[in-house]
C-alpha positions as CSV (number, residue, x, y, z in Angstrom):
1,M,26.4,8.4,-54.7
2,Y,24.9,12.0,-54.8
3,R,23.2,14.1,-57.2
4,Y,23.3,17.9,-57.4
5,V,19.9,19.5,-58.0
6,D,20.4,22.3,-60.6
7,T,17.4,22.2,-63.0
8,L,13.6,21.9,-63.0
9,D,14.2,18.2,-64.3
10,D,16.2,17.5,-61.3
11,I,13.4,18.9,-59.1
12,L,10.9,16.7,-60.9
13,D,13.1,13.7,-60.4
14,L,13.5,14.5,-56.7
15,R,9.8,14.9,-56.2
16,E,9.3,11.4,-57.7
17,W,12.1,10.0,-55.6
18,F,10.3,11.5,-52.5
19,G,7.1,9.6,-53.4
20,R,8.9,6.3,-53.2
21,Q,10.6,6.8,-49.8
22,P,9.2,5.5,-46.5
23,Y,11.4,8.1,-44.9
24,I,14.0,10.6,-45.8
25,A,17.1,11.9,-44.1
26,L,17.6,15.7,-43.9
27,D,20.7,17.8,-43.3
28,T,22.0,21.3,-44.0
29,E,25.3,23.1,-44.5
30,T,25.4,26.5,-43.2
31,T,27.6,29.6,-42.7
32,G,28.1,29.0,-39.0
33,V,26.6,27.5,-35.9
34,N,24.7,30.5,-34.5
35,V,21.3,30.5,-36.4
36,F,20.4,33.8,-34.8
37,D,23.6,35.6,-36.2
38,K,22.5,38.3,-38.6
39,D,24.7,36.9,-41.4
40,F,23.7,33.2,-40.9
41,H,22.1,31.5,-43.8
42,V,21.7,28.0,-45.2
43,R,24.2,27.2,-48.0
44,L,23.1,23.6,-48.9
45,I,20.1,21.4,-48.2
46,Q,20.5,17.6,-48.5
47,F,18.0,14.8,-48.8
48,G,18.9,11.0,-48.8
49,N,18.3,7.5,-47.9
50,K,20.8,4.6,-47.4
51,N,22.3,4.8,-50.8
52,D,21.1,8.1,-52.5
53,A,21.8,11.7,-51.7
54,W,20.4,14.9,-53.3
55,V,22.2,18.1,-52.7
56,M,20.8,21.5,-53.5
57,H,21.6,25.2,-53.2
58,G,20.1,26.5,-49.8
59,E,18.6,29.6,-51.2
60,R,17.6,28.8,-54.6
61,W,14.8,26.1,-53.9
62,T,13.5,27.1,-50.5
63,G,9.9,27.2,-51.8
64,F,10.1,23.8,-53.2
65,V,11.7,22.4,-50.0
66,D,9.0,23.9,-47.8
67,D,6.2,22.5,-49.9
68,I,7.7,19.0,-50.1
69,L,8.5,18.7,-46.4
70,R,4.9,19.7,-45.6
71,D,3.5,17.2,-48.0
72,F,5.7,14.3,-47.3
73,Q,3.8,11.5,-45.3
74,G,6.8,9.5,-44.1
75,R,9.3,10.2,-41.4
76,I,11.9,12.9,-41.6
77,V,15.1,11.8,-40.1
78,I,17.6,14.3,-38.8
79,H,20.8,14.0,-36.8
80,N,20.5,17.0,-34.4
81,S,17.0,18.4,-35.3
82,A,17.6,21.3,-32.8
83,F,20.1,22.8,-35.3
84,D,18.7,21.9,-38.7
85,V,15.0,22.9,-37.9
86,A,16.2,26.3,-36.7
87,A,18.5,26.7,-39.7
88,L,15.7,26.0,-42.1
89,A,13.4,28.2,-40.2
90,S,15.8,31.1,-40.9
91,S,15.1,30.5,-44.6
92,N,11.3,30.3,-44.0
93,I,11.2,26.5,-44.3
94,T,9.1,24.6,-41.8
95,V,9.9,21.0,-40.8
96,P,6.9,19.7,-39.0
97,W,8.1,18.4,-35.6
98,E,5.4,15.7,-35.5
99,K,7.2,14.0,-38.5
100,I,10.8,14.2,-37.2
101,D,12.8,11.3,-35.9
102,D,16.2,12.4,-34.3
103,T,19.1,9.9,-34.4
104,L,21.1,12.2,-32.2
105,I,18.5,11.8,-29.5
106,A,18.1,8.2,-30.1
107,M,21.7,7.5,-29.7
108,R,22.0,9.5,-26.6
109,L,19.3,7.4,-25.1
110,A,20.7,4.1,-26.3
111,E,24.3,4.9,-25.3
112,P,24.3,7.9,-22.9
113,Q,27.9,7.2,-22.0
114,R,29.3,7.6,-25.6
115,N,29.8,10.5,-28.0
116,A,26.8,10.9,-30.2
117,G,28.2,13.0,-32.9
118,L,27.4,11.7,-36.4
119,K,30.9,11.1,-37.6
120,D,31.9,9.4,-34.4
121,V,28.8,7.2,-34.3
122,A,28.9,6.3,-37.9
123,G,32.6,5.5,-37.8
124,R,32.0,3.2,-34.9
125,L,28.8,1.5,-36.1
126,I,28.5,2.0,-39.9
127,S,32.1,2.3,-41.4
128,S,35.5,3.1,-40.2
129,T,36.0,5.4,-43.1
130,A,32.9,7.5,-42.4
131,A,35.0,10.5,-41.6
132,N,37.0,10.4,-44.8
133,S,34.7,13.0,-46.5
134,Q,35.1,15.3,-43.7
135,Q,38.9,15.0,-43.7
136,E,39.1,15.6,-47.4
137,L,36.9,18.7,-47.3
138,H,38.9,20.1,-44.3
139,T,42.2,19.6,-46.2
140,A,40.8,21.6,-49.1
141,M,39.4,24.3,-46.7
142,K,42.7,24.6,-45.0
143,K,44.7,24.8,-48.3
144,Y,42.6,27.7,-49.7
145,K,41.8,29.2,-46.3
146,W,38.0,28.8,-46.8
147,G,35.5,28.9,-44.0
148,W,32.1,27.3,-43.8
149,D,30.7,30.7,-45.2
150,T,33.1,30.9,-48.1
151,V,33.8,27.3,-49.3
152,P,32.5,27.2,-52.9
153,H,29.1,25.7,-53.4
154,D,30.4,23.8,-56.5
155,L,33.5,22.3,-54.7
156,P,33.1,18.5,-55.3
157,E,34.4,17.7,-51.8
158,Y,31.9,20.0,-50.2
159,R,28.9,18.4,-52.1
160,F,30.3,15.0,-51.5
161,Y,30.7,15.7,-47.7
162,A,27.1,17.1,-47.6
163,G,25.7,14.1,-49.4
164,M,27.5,11.6,-47.2
165,D,25.8,13.0,-44.0
166,V,22.3,12.1,-45.1
167,I,23.5,8.6,-46.3
168,L,25.2,8.1,-42.9
169,T,22.1,9.4,-41.0
170,S,19.8,7.0,-42.9
171,R,22.1,3.9,-42.2
172,L,22.4,4.9,-38.6
173,Y,18.5,5.3,-38.4
174,E,18.3,1.6,-39.4
175,H,21.0,0.3,-37.1
176,K,19.9,-1.9,-34.1
177,I,21.5,0.3,-31.6
178,C,19.7,3.4,-32.9
179,R,16.4,1.5,-33.1
180,R,16.9,0.6,-29.3
181,G,17.1,4.3,-28.6
182,L,14.0,5.1,-30.8
183,A,12.1,2.4,-28.8
184,S,13.0,4.0,-25.4
185,P,10.0,4.6,-23.3
186,V,11.2,8.3,-23.0
187,Y,11.9,8.8,-26.7
188,E,8.7,10.6,-27.5
189,M,8.8,12.8,-24.5
190,E,12.4,13.8,-25.5
191,M,11.1,14.7,-29.0
192,D,8.3,16.8,-27.4
193,V,10.8,18.5,-25.2
194,R,13.1,19.2,-28.0
195,A,10.3,20.9,-29.9
196,I,9.4,23.0,-26.9
197,C,12.9,24.0,-26.2
198,S,13.4,25.0,-29.8
199,A,10.4,27.2,-29.5
200,M,11.9,28.8,-26.4
201,E,15.3,29.3,-28.2
202,H,13.5,31.1,-31.0
203,G,11.5,33.3,-28.6
204,G,14.6,34.3,-26.6
205,M,15.3,36.0,-23.3
206,R,15.3,39.8,-23.1
207,V,18.2,41.5,-21.4
208,D,18.4,44.9,-19.6
209,I,21.4,45.9,-21.7
210,P,22.2,49.1,-19.9
211,F,22.1,47.4,-16.4
212,A,24.2,44.4,-17.6
213,Q,26.8,46.7,-19.0
214,G,26.9,49.0,-16.1
215,T,27.3,46.0,-13.6
216,A,30.1,44.5,-15.6
217,D,31.9,47.9,-15.6
218,R,31.4,48.4,-11.9
219,F,32.6,44.9,-11.1
220,R,35.7,45.3,-13.3
221,Q,36.5,48.7,-11.5
222,E,36.0,47.1,-8.1
223,A,38.3,44.2,-9.0
224,Y,41.0,46.6,-10.2
225,N,40.7,48.7,-7.0
226,L,41.2,45.5,-4.9
227,S,44.2,44.5,-6.9
228,Q,45.9,48.0,-6.6
229,Q,45.0,48.1,-2.9
230,I,46.7,44.8,-2.1
231,Q,49.7,45.8,-4.4
232,N,50.2,49.1,-2.6
233,E,49.7,47.6,0.9
234,Q,51.4,44.2,0.5
235,G,53.7,44.6,-2.4
236,F,52.5,41.7,-4.5
237,S,50.0,41.1,-7.4
238,I,47.0,39.0,-6.5
239,S,46.8,37.9,-10.1
240,S,50.1,36.0,-9.6
241,G,49.5,32.6,-8.1
242,P,53.1,32.0,-7.0
243,Q,53.4,35.5,-5.4
244,L,50.1,35.0,-3.5
245,A,51.1,31.4,-2.4
246,K,54.5,32.7,-1.2
247,W,52.9,35.6,0.8
248,L,50.4,33.3,2.5
249,L,52.9,30.7,3.4
250,E,55.2,33.2,4.9
251,R,52.3,34.1,7.2
252,G,51.7,30.6,8.4
253,V,48.6,29.9,6.2
254,K,48.3,26.1,5.5
255,L,47.8,25.5,1.8
256,S,47.2,21.8,2.0
257,V,46.0,21.5,-1.7
258,L,48.9,20.9,-4.1
259,T,49.3,21.0,-7.8
260,G,50.5,17.9,-9.7
261,G,54.1,19.2,-9.3
262,G,53.8,19.6,-5.5
263,S,53.4,23.4,-5.4
264,P,50.7,24.9,-3.2
265,L,47.5,25.6,-5.0
266,V,45.6,28.9,-4.7
267,S,42.5,28.1,-6.6
268,K,39.1,29.2,-5.3
269,D,38.5,26.0,-3.5
270,A,42.0,25.8,-2.0
271,L,41.7,29.4,-0.7
272,E,38.2,28.8,0.8
273,V,39.5,25.7,2.7
274,A,42.6,27.8,4.0
275,R,40.3,30.7,4.8
276,Y,38.4,28.7,7.4
277,S,41.3,29.0,9.9
278,A,43.0,32.3,8.7
279,T,42.8,35.3,10.7
280,G,44.1,39.0,10.6
281,E,46.0,40.2,7.6
282,A,45.9,36.8,5.8
283,A,42.2,36.6,6.1
284,Y,41.9,40.1,4.8
285,V,44.0,39.4,1.7
286,M,42.3,36.0,1.0
287,D,38.8,37.7,1.2
288,A,40.0,40.5,-1.3
289,V,41.5,37.8,-3.7
290,L,38.2,35.7,-3.6
291,R,36.1,38.8,-3.9
292,S,38.1,40.0,-7.0
293,R,38.0,36.6,-8.7
294,R,34.3,36.3,-8.0
295,I,33.2,39.6,-9.4
296,T,35.6,39.3,-12.4
297,K,34.0,36.0,-13.3
298,L,30.5,37.5,-12.9
299,A,31.4,40.4,-15.2
300,G,33.0,38.2,-17.9
301,S,30.9,35.0,-17.8
302,Y,27.5,36.5,-17.4
303,F,27.1,40.3,-17.8
304,D,29.5,40.6,-20.8
305,N,28.0,37.6,-22.4
306,F,24.5,38.9,-21.9
307,V,25.5,42.0,-23.9
308,N,27.8,40.4,-26.5
309,M,25.5,37.4,-27.2
310,S,22.2,39.3,-27.4
311,T,20.6,40.3,-30.7
312,D,18.4,43.4,-30.4
313,G,18.2,42.9,-26.7
314,L,17.3,39.2,-26.9
315,L,19.5,36.2,-25.9
316,H,18.8,32.9,-27.7
317,P,20.4,30.4,-25.4
318,Q,21.2,26.9,-26.8
319,I,19.2,24.4,-24.8
320,Q,20.9,21.0,-24.9
321,T,18.0,18.7,-23.9
322,L,20.1,15.6,-23.5
323,Q,23.6,16.9,-22.7
324,A,24.3,14.9,-19.6
325,R,24.4,11.2,-19.5
326,T,21.7,11.3,-16.8
327,G,19.4,13.0,-19.3
328,R,19.5,16.4,-17.6
329,M,19.6,19.6,-19.7
330,S,22.2,22.2,-20.0
331,I,22.2,25.6,-21.5
332,T,25.0,27.4,-23.3
333,N,25.6,30.6,-25.1
334,P,25.3,31.9,-22.4
335,A,25.8,29.3,-19.6
336,M,22.4,29.8,-17.9
337,Q,22.7,26.3,-16.3
338,T,25.7,27.5,-14.2
339,L,24.2,30.8,-12.9
340,P,25.2,31.3,-9.3
341,R,22.6,30.3,-6.9
342,V,20.8,33.1,-5.1
343,S,21.3,33.1,-1.4
344,E,21.3,35.5,1.5
345,D,25.1,35.5,1.7
346,D,25.6,36.1,-2.0
347,P,23.7,39.3,-3.1
348,D,25.8,39.6,-6.3
349,A,24.2,36.3,-7.5
350,K,20.8,38.1,-7.5
351,L,22.2,40.8,-9.9
352,V,22.8,38.2,-12.7
353,R,19.1,37.4,-12.7
354,Q,18.2,41.1,-12.4
355,A,19.5,41.4,-15.9
356,I,16.7,39.2,-17.3
357,I,13.5,41.1,-17.9
358,P,10.1,40.3,-19.6
359,R,10.1,39.8,-23.3
360,E,7.6,42.7,-23.9
361,D,7.1,45.9,-22.0
362,N,3.6,44.9,-21.1
363,H,4.7,41.5,-19.8
364,L,5.9,40.4,-16.4
365,I,8.3,37.5,-15.4
366,V,6.8,34.5,-13.6
367,S,9.0,31.7,-12.3
368,S,8.0,28.3,-11.0
369,D,10.3,25.6,-9.8
370,F,10.2,22.3,-8.0
371,S,10.9,22.4,-4.3
372,Q,13.7,20.0,-3.1
373,I,12.8,17.5,-5.9
374,E,15.9,15.2,-5.4
375,L,15.3,14.8,-1.7
376,R,11.6,14.1,-2.4
377,I,12.5,11.5,-4.9
378,I,15.0,9.8,-2.5
379,A,12.3,9.8,0.3
380,S,9.7,8.3,-2.2
381,L,12.0,5.7,-3.9
382,S,13.6,4.5,-0.6
383,E,10.1,4.4,1.1
384,D,11.9,5.7,4.3
385,P,9.0,6.1,6.6
386,A,10.8,8.7,8.8
387,L,11.8,10.9,5.8
388,I,8.4,10.7,4.4
389,A,6.9,11.8,7.7
390,A,9.3,14.7,7.8
391,F,8.3,15.9,4.4
392,R,4.7,15.6,5.2
393,E,5.0,17.5,8.5
394,A,7.0,20.2,6.7
395,D,4.4,20.4,3.9
396,E,1.4,20.4,6.1
397,T,2.8,23.2,8.4
398,E,4.5,25.1,5.7
399,G,7.6,24.4,7.6
400,D,11.1,23.4,6.7
401,I,12.1,19.9,5.8
402,F,15.6,20.2,7.4
403,V,14.1,21.4,10.6
404,S,11.5,18.5,10.6
405,A,14.4,16.1,10.0
406,M,16.5,17.7,12.7
407,R,13.7,17.3,15.2
408,L,13.5,13.5,14.3
409,V,17.2,13.0,14.3
410,Y,17.6,14.5,17.8
411,N,14.2,13.6,19.1
412,D,13.4,17.2,20.0
413,P,10.3,18.9,18.7
414,T,11.4,22.3,20.0
415,L,14.3,22.7,17.6
416,T,14.1,25.7,15.3
417,K,15.7,26.9,12.0
418,S,18.4,28.8,14.0
419,D,20.0,25.7,15.3
420,N,23.4,25.3,13.6
421,R,22.8,21.5,13.1
422,R,20.1,22.3,10.5
423,A,22.9,23.3,7.9
424,L,24.8,20.2,8.7
425,I,21.8,17.9,8.2
426,K,21.1,19.6,4.9
427,N,24.6,19.0,3.9
428,T,24.4,15.4,4.8
429,F,21.2,14.8,2.8
430,Y,22.5,16.5,-0.4
431,G,26.1,15.5,0.0
432,S,25.0,11.8,0.2
433,A,22.6,12.2,-2.7
434,Y,25.5,13.6,-4.9
435,G,27.9,10.9,-3.8
436,A,30.1,13.1,-1.7
437,G,32.2,11.7,1.2
438,I,32.3,13.0,4.7
439,S,35.4,15.2,4.0
440,K,33.7,16.9,1.1
441,M,30.6,17.5,3.2
442,A,32.7,18.9,5.9
443,Q,34.4,21.3,3.5
444,T,31.0,22.4,2.2
445,A,29.6,22.9,5.6
446,K,32.9,24.6,6.9
447,V,33.1,22.2,9.9
448,S,35.5,19.6,11.0
449,V,35.5,16.1,9.6
450,E,34.7,14.7,13.2
451,D,31.8,17.0,13.6
452,M,30.4,16.2,10.1
453,R,30.8,12.5,10.7
454,S,28.9,12.8,13.9
455,V,25.9,14.4,12.3
456,A,26.0,12.0,9.4
457,D,26.0,9.1,11.6
458,A,23.0,10.5,13.4
459,V,21.1,11.2,10.2
460,F,21.6,7.7,8.8
461,G,20.8,6.2,12.1
462,R,17.4,7.9,11.9
463,F,16.8,7.7,8.2
464,A,18.2,4.2,7.7
465,G,16.0,3.6,4.7
466,M,17.9,6.2,2.7
467,R,21.2,4.5,3.4
468,R,19.8,1.1,2.4
469,Y,18.4,2.5,-0.9
470,M,21.9,3.8,-1.8
471,K,23.1,0.3,-1.5
472,V,20.1,-1.0,-3.6
473,C,21.0,1.4,-6.4
474,E,24.7,0.5,-6.2
475,K,23.8,-3.3,-6.4
476,E,21.5,-2.6,-9.4
477,S,24.5,-1.1,-11.2
478,I,26.8,-3.8,-10.4
479,D,24.3,-6.6,-11.3
480,N,23.2,-5.0,-14.6
481,D,26.7,-4.4,-16.2
482,N,26.7,-0.8,-14.9
483,W,23.2,0.1,-16.0
484,I,20.4,1.5,-13.9
485,T,16.9,2.4,-14.9
486,T,14.6,5.2,-13.8
487,P,10.9,4.6,-12.9
488,M,10.1,6.1,-16.4
489,G,12.3,3.6,-18.1
490,R,15.3,5.6,-19.0
491,R,18.5,3.6,-19.0
492,I,21.6,5.3,-17.4
493,W,25.2,4.3,-17.5
494,V,27.2,4.4,-14.2
495,D,31.0,4.2,-14.4
496,P,32.2,0.8,-13.2
497,D,34.6,2.4,-10.7
498,R,32.0,4.8,-9.4
499,S,29.0,2.5,-8.6
500,Y,28.6,4.4,-5.3
501,K,27.2,7.2,-7.4
502,A,24.3,5.1,-8.7
503,L,21.9,6.8,-6.3
504,N,22.8,10.3,-7.5
505,S,22.6,9.1,-11.2
506,K,19.1,7.6,-10.7
507,V,17.8,10.6,-8.7
508,Q,19.2,13.2,-11.1
509,S,17.9,11.3,-14.1
510,F,14.4,10.7,-12.6
511,A,14.3,14.4,-11.6
512,G,15.0,15.3,-15.2
513,D,12.3,12.8,-16.3
514,I,9.8,14.5,-14.0
515,F,10.9,18.0,-15.2
516,K,10.6,17.1,-18.8
517,T,7.1,15.5,-18.3
518,T,6.0,18.8,-16.6
519,M,7.3,20.9,-19.6
520,V,5.3,18.7,-22.0
521,N,2.2,19.2,-19.8
522,L,2.7,22.9,-19.7
523,A,3.0,22.8,-23.5
524,H,-0.2,20.8,-23.8
525,A,-1.9,23.4,-21.5
526,G,-1.1,26.0,-24.2
527,L,1.7,27.8,-22.5
528,T,4.6,27.2,-24.9
529,D,4.5,30.8,-26.2
530,Y,5.0,32.1,-22.5
531,M,7.9,29.8,-21.7
532,V,11.2,31.5,-21.8
533,C,13.8,29.1,-20.4
534,P,14.2,26.0,-18.3
535,V,17.0,26.4,-15.8
536,H,17.6,23.4,-13.3
537,D,14.2,22.6,-12.0
538,E,12.7,26.0,-12.8
539,V,10.7,27.3,-15.8
540,V,10.8,31.0,-16.4
541,F,7.7,32.6,-18.1
542,S,7.1,36.0,-19.7
543,I,3.4,36.7,-19.5
544,P,1.2,39.6,-20.4
545,E,0.1,41.5,-17.3
546,S,-3.5,41.2,-18.4
547,E,-3.2,37.3,-18.4
548,I,-1.0,36.8,-15.2
549,E,-3.8,35.5,-13.0
550,E,-5.2,33.1,-15.6
551,V,-1.8,31.7,-16.7
552,S,-0.5,31.5,-13.2
553,H,-3.6,29.4,-12.2
554,V,-2.8,27.0,-15.1
555,I,0.9,26.7,-14.0
556,S,-0.1,25.9,-10.5
557,E,-2.5,23.3,-11.6
558,V,-0.2,21.6,-14.2
559,M,3.3,21.8,-12.8
560,P,3.3,20.1,-9.4
561,Y,4.1,16.3,-9.6
562,N,1.9,14.2,-7.4
563,N,2.8,10.7,-8.5
564,L,5.3,9.9,-5.8
565,L,4.9,9.0,-2.1
566,V,6.1,12.5,-1.4
567,S,4.6,15.1,-3.9
568,V,6.7,17.7,-5.5
569,P,5.2,21.1,-5.2
570,A,5.7,24.0,-7.6
571,D,4.1,27.3,-7.1
572,P,4.4,30.2,-9.6
573,S,5.9,33.4,-8.3
574,P,4.0,36.7,-8.5
575,G,4.5,38.6,-11.8
576,V,7.6,40.8,-11.4
577,K,9.7,43.2,-13.5
578,D,12.9,41.1,-13.5
579,W,13.9,37.5,-12.8
580,S,15.7,38.3,-9.5
581,L,12.3,39.2,-7.9
582,A,10.6,36.0,-8.9
583,K,11.2,34.2,-5.6
């Protein structure tokens, strides 16, 4: 089943085997999952096809592996190329991206609703015993308390486990469902995006460590002071949910959200709902609780992680290019995808971005993001003439789309941004796009359900095409066994009991397609080395000051997407000293 490469004769046999293969599967076993950890290294390297596996020591034959991968003329098949390419790069082994096929990416395109892990997929499509080698190895590791960095190289279960992975990858590569993913109209784009994101992961994001550490310490001290203040004044601990709930209920605060057991819930959302109508002492305490929780989370989830996860001042976030079933990206370690959005009423959110600085001292940060891409997609795909007109007016006058929409809804061209109904119209548009009901929209907008329903009815009365298109997407899902397709050909699964979210799925997926297309275009324009991280619909760049004007011009030419009825603009920010200023 597998052969361990130990001698020069084994190397010669392996080279001869390579010459007979139309493709080879490639995998690694490593000391851990963080390729940027200072102690990380590759322990085993495996090659294989459907029936054969070759396993070798990860540090003994690196020169041979680098040469043979460069020379090989067939396809190199990897399940999760993001990891294995980076792992091998840490050993100075280059895997040419143009030769790679990734079965993980193929399976996520073919079956976005399912787990795409190799053992799960192989157990379902190849053999129900596919996970046996893993179980046998884990049993041995547990018995002798070995970790992935200490399990002996010569342990038979370890080598067998390693060899099985390339055999399973090969068999998966030839399976009809995987071939369907490989044939997807967006597969090549996804492979290009994977290569670009791997380059960004390697380049990293630079952190202002003293600022991040100082901000975390300041937030923790403020949270402690708030806790002590409430304890001294009110006699209870704000860290105790039952004590907080009891105190609020005694003061007549309505905690309408309950736990599964029927107890009042004092989560962030529950407190924010109750806070709308609270006054006096209760409002003061809830503000203190929400503030304490907010800054404690910012300190731990962001500033501490920026410090603890950085290597020599550089973060190397893991960019999952196909994490969501819609094809949207997510970023972990740290969670850049969940950064708080910067707004006028949340100055602390800006501090998170202030910790991200240019990669080099002579660089500046430039950011460019798509403006209102989801709503522009809805206007274009629904072909709603009123919504298209509202966008064109806003774009031509450098105005505000929600003001333009408000003027159409209420037939009053004198309305301005200060009108309170603008926020309600904005909530209606985005709430509907995300599949939210009237109650959720009202909660977000902090108004009554009746007021929210009145505005929503007015919006959909004026922009009837949008409502019709929601029904079109829902019908597409129902008629096609819960599948919908984006204009670029990506197939997306919609849960059978949530077909009302079909519009949101299509819009989010198509927005991801457009963003990824733009990333590929930026790379083709020669900007890969300047790209730092993709966050939502934004690309962050680190550019030498001397090249800012030239590179910014290229970004402004390449990034806007003009293939819709309503174009999607994207203008680069000026070059700035930290990310928070790039707006």
